[in-house]
C-alpha positions as CSV (number, residue, x, y, z in Angstrom):
1,M,-8.0,102.4,66.8
2,K,-9.4,106.5,66.0
3,K,-6.7,107.7,68.1
4,I,-4.4,105.6,65.6
5,I,-5.6,106.5,62.3
6,F,-5.7,110.3,63.1
7,P,-1.8,110.5,63.5
8,L,-1.4,108.4,60.5
9,V,-3.5,110.8,58.2
10,F,-1.7,113.7,59.5
11,I,1.6,112.3,58.8
12,I,0.5,111.4,55.4
13,L,-0.6,115.2,54.8
14,I,2.7,116.5,56.4
15,A,4.6,114.1,54.1
16,G,2.5,115.2,50.8
17,V,3.1,118.7,51.9
18,L,6.8,118.2,51.4
19,H,6.8,116.3,48.8
20,I,4.8,119.3,46.8
21,S,7.2,121.7,48.4
22,G,10.4,120.0,47.2
23,C,8.8,119.7,43.6
24,A,8.3,123.3,43.1
25,K,11.8,124.3,43.8
26,K,12.9,121.9,41.2
27,T,10.5,124.1,38.8
28,S,12.5,126.2,36.2
29,S,11.6,129.6,36.8
30,P,10.3,131.6,33.0
31,A,14.0,133.3,33.1
32,E,15.6,130.0,32.9
33,E,12.9,128.4,30.5
34,S,14.0,131.4,28.2
35,T,17.7,130.8,28.6
36,S,17.6,127.3,27.9
37,D,15.0,128.0,24.8
38,I,17.6,130.7,23.1
39,N,20.6,128.6,24.2
40,S,18.7,125.3,21.8
41,S,17.8,128.3,19.2
42,L,21.5,129.2,19.0
43,M,22.7,125.6,18.6
44,E,19.9,125.3,15.8
45,V,21.1,127.8,13.7
46,S,25.0,127.3,14.4
47,E,24.2,124.0,12.9
48,K,22.4,125.5,9.7
49,L,25.1,127.8,9.2
50,K,27.7,125.1,9.2
51,A,25.2,123.0,7.0
52,A,25.3,125.9,4.4
53,S,28.8,126.9,4.9
54,E,29.6,123.2,4.0
55,A,27.4,123.0,1.1
56,G,29.8,126.3,-0.1
57,A,27.5,129.3,1.0
58,E,29.9,131.1,2.5
59,N,30.7,133.3,-0.5
60,T,26.5,134.4,-0.5
61,W,25.1,137.4,0.9
62,E,22.3,135.6,2.6
63,Y,25.3,133.8,4.6
64,Q,26.9,136.8,5.2
65,E,24.2,138.4,6.6
66,A,23.0,135.0,8.1
67,Q,26.0,135.1,10.2
68,E,26.3,139.0,11.4
69,L,22.8,138.2,12.3
70,F,23.8,135.1,14.2
71,T,27.0,137.4,16.0
72,L,24.6,139.8,16.9
73,A,22.3,137.4,18.6
74,E,25.1,135.8,20.6
75,Q,26.2,139.7,21.8
76,L,22.1,140.4,23.1
77,V,22.2,137.0,25.0
78,S,25.5,137.9,26.8
79,E,23.8,141.1,27.6
80,G,20.2,139.6,28.7
81,K,17.9,141.2,25.9
82,L,16.6,137.8,25.1
83,E,13.4,139.0,23.3
84,E,15.9,141.1,20.6
85,A,18.1,138.0,19.9
86,E,15.2,135.8,19.5
87,E,14.1,138.1,16.8
88,A,17.9,138.1,15.4
89,L,18.2,134.5,15.4
90,S,14.7,134.3,13.7
91,M,16.4,136.2,10.7
92,A,19.8,134.8,10.9
93,D,17.6,131.2,10.8
94,L,15.7,132.3,7.6
95,K,18.7,133.7,5.7
96,A,21.0,130.7,6.3
97,T,18.4,128.6,4.7
98,Q,18.0,130.9,1.9
99,A,21.8,130.8,1.5
100,L,21.5,127.0,1.5
101,G,18.8,126.4,-0.8
102,S,20.8,129.4,-3.1
103,V,23.9,127.2,-3.7
104,T,21.8,124.0,-3.7
105,G,19.4,125.5,-6.6
106,D,23.0,126.7,-8.0
107,A,24.6,123.3,-8.2
108,Y,21.4,121.7,-9.9
109,M,21.7,124.1,-12.4
110,E,24.7,124.1,-13.8
111,G,23.8,120.5,-15.0
112,F,22.1,122.1,-17.6
113,D,24.0,124.0,-20.9
114,E,22.5,127.2,-21.6
115,E,20.2,126.4,-24.2
116,A,18.6,123.8,-22.0
117,Q,18.2,126.5,-19.6
118,E,16.3,128.8,-21.8
119,M,14.2,126.2,-23.0
120,R,13.2,125.3,-19.6
121,K,12.2,128.8,-18.7
122,S,10.2,129.6,-22.0
123,L,8.0,126.3,-21.1
124,L,7.8,127.3,-17.6
125,S,6.8,130.8,-18.6
126,D,3.5,129.9,-20.1
127,A,2.7,128.2,-17.3
128,F,-1.0,130.4,-17.0
129,S,-2.4,129.7,-19.7
130,R,-1.8,125.7,-19.1
131,E,-4.9,123.5,-18.2
132,N,-2.7,121.3,-16.0
133,L,-2.6,123.8,-13.0
134,V,-3.1,122.0,-9.7
135,D,-5.5,124.0,-7.6
136,L,-4.5,124.3,-4.3
137,P,-5.4,126.9,-1.3
138,T,-1.7,128.4,-1.0
139,M,-1.4,131.8,0.0
140,D,0.6,134.6,-1.3
141,V,3.8,136.2,0.5
142,F,4.1,140.2,0.6
143,F,7.1,142.7,0.1
144,E,7.9,146.0,1.5
145,Y,8.4,148.6,-1.0
146,E,11.6,148.2,-3.3
147,S,12.5,145.1,-1.1
148,A,13.1,141.5,-1.7
149,E,13.4,140.8,2.2
150,I,11.2,137.6,3.5
151,S,9.9,138.6,6.7
152,P,9.6,136.4,9.3
153,E,5.8,135.9,8.9
154,A,6.4,135.6,5.0
155,A,8.3,132.8,5.9
156,E,5.5,131.0,7.8
157,I,3.3,131.4,5.0
158,I,5.9,129.9,2.8
159,D,6.3,126.9,5.1
160,R,2.6,126.6,5.2
161,N,2.7,126.2,1.3
162,I,5.5,123.7,1.5
163,N,3.5,121.7,3.6
164,L,0.8,121.8,1.2
165,F,2.8,120.6,-1.9
166,E,4.0,117.8,0.4
167,E,0.5,116.9,1.6
168,N,-0.6,116.9,-2.4
169,R,3.3,115.1,-4.2
170,D,1.3,112.5,-5.8
171,R,-0.8,115.4,-7.7
172,I,2.5,117.6,-8.3
173,S,5.0,117.9,-10.7
174,F,6.2,120.9,-10.5
175,V,5.8,124.2,-8.4
176,L,6.4,127.7,-10.4
177,V,7.2,130.9,-7.8
178,F,6.2,134.4,-9.6
179,G,7.7,137.6,-8.2
180,F,5.5,141.1,-9.0
181,C,5.9,144.5,-8.5
182,D,3.6,147.7,-8.1
183,I,3.8,149.9,-11.2
184,R,6.2,152.4,-10.2
185,G,9.6,152.1,-11.4
186,T,10.5,151.7,-14.5
187,E,9.5,148.2,-16.5
188,E,13.3,147.4,-16.6
189,Y,13.8,147.7,-12.4
190,N,10.6,146.2,-11.7
191,L,11.2,143.1,-13.8
192,S,15.0,142.7,-11.9
193,L,13.2,143.3,-8.3
194,A,10.5,140.7,-9.1
195,K,12.8,138.5,-10.6
196,R,14.8,138.9,-7.0
197,R,11.4,138.2,-5.2
198,A,10.7,135.1,-6.7
199,D,14.6,134.0,-6.4
200,A,14.4,135.1,-2.9
201,I,11.2,132.3,-2.1
202,K,12.4,129.8,-4.3
203,N,16.0,129.7,-2.5
204,Y,14.3,129.5,0.7
205,M,11.7,126.6,-0.4
206,I,15.0,124.8,-1.3
207,G,17.0,125.2,1.8
208,K,13.6,124.1,3.6
209,G,13.9,120.7,1.1
210,V,12.1,121.1,-1.3
211,S,13.8,119.4,-4.5
212,P,15.4,122.2,-7.1
213,D,14.1,120.2,-9.9
214,T,10.7,121.1,-8.8
215,V,10.3,124.4,-8.2
216,H,11.5,127.4,-10.6
217,S,11.2,131.5,-10.2
218,I,9.6,133.2,-12.7
219,S,9.4,137.7,-12.6
220,K,6.2,139.1,-14.1
221,G,7.1,142.6,-13.0
222,E,4.4,145.1,-13.4
223,T,3.0,143.3,-16.2
224,E,-0.1,141.8,-14.4
225,M,-1.8,143.8,-11.7
226,W,-3.7,141.9,-8.5
227,Q,-5.8,145.2,-7.5
228,E,-5.6,148.2,-10.0
229,G,-5.0,152.0,-8.5
230,T,-2.4,154.0,-7.2
231,S,-3.6,153.3,-3.2
232,E,-1.2,152.3,-1.2
233,E,-3.4,149.7,-0.7
234,A,-3.3,148.5,-3.9
235,Y,0.7,148.9,-4.1
236,S,1.1,146.6,-1.3
237,R,-0.9,144.0,-2.8
238,N,0.6,144.0,-6.1
239,R,4.1,143.5,-4.0
240,R,3.4,139.5,-3.7
241,G,5.0,136.1,-4.6
242,H,2.6,134.0,-5.9
243,F,2.4,130.2,-6.1
244,M,1.1,127.4,-8.8
245,A,1.7,123.7,-9.1
246,L,1.4,121.5,-12.1
247,S,0.7,118.2,-12.6
248,E,2.3,117.5,-15.7
249,N,3.8,118.5,-19.2
250,T,6.6,120.1,-17.0
251,P,10.1,119.8,-18.7
252,S,12.7,116.9,-18.6
253,E,15.8,117.0,-16.9
254,N,18.9,117.4,-18.9
255,Q,20.5,114.2,-18.8
């Protein structure tokens, strides 16, 4: 009986080794997995560009930059420079999101006449003094000197804030995005730059699915400092986008 069992065990072990060996041959290499991932990303960004185009965003500067970055990413993939391609695709995705948000927000605002728009802005600009602010652990995003570009790291923070607003949507009627600058530059320039920063964030949020009737951008320029001083640290802390949520008493839509 023992003479029979030993050969059977040996055969089973050999079969197991061959099976594992066969499975190992089917496992994709890291390079193949990276190529598969980058191709999936190319497809996703291509679809987002298509959606932005269909929404009428082709003439926006965000769409044009997104298209250029996408073309660059395709070239880098063909050259085997996958890491650089991923970086270009990440920025292309971000810009395509902003382009979609820009045209969606503009289309929404067309529903208001000029007087209604100004009234809406006036009511919202007083949000700091209201008692209907919803206290949420949002995070601010920061900008480079004289820039309104959202970095991939900033986009991740905005995504986190969007999720936070979504989780508390039963408490929130409106989200305000404030743009700030450091004290360098004229007051007029800083108000304009801060507006572009706030708009960049707002457009990204709308592009990610936030309803344009629940988010508004407000420029604060250099009018309110987060950190006093003239050090680079103080300057960098004042170049920010800040988020606030309101629970009620927000402007009604123009019917």
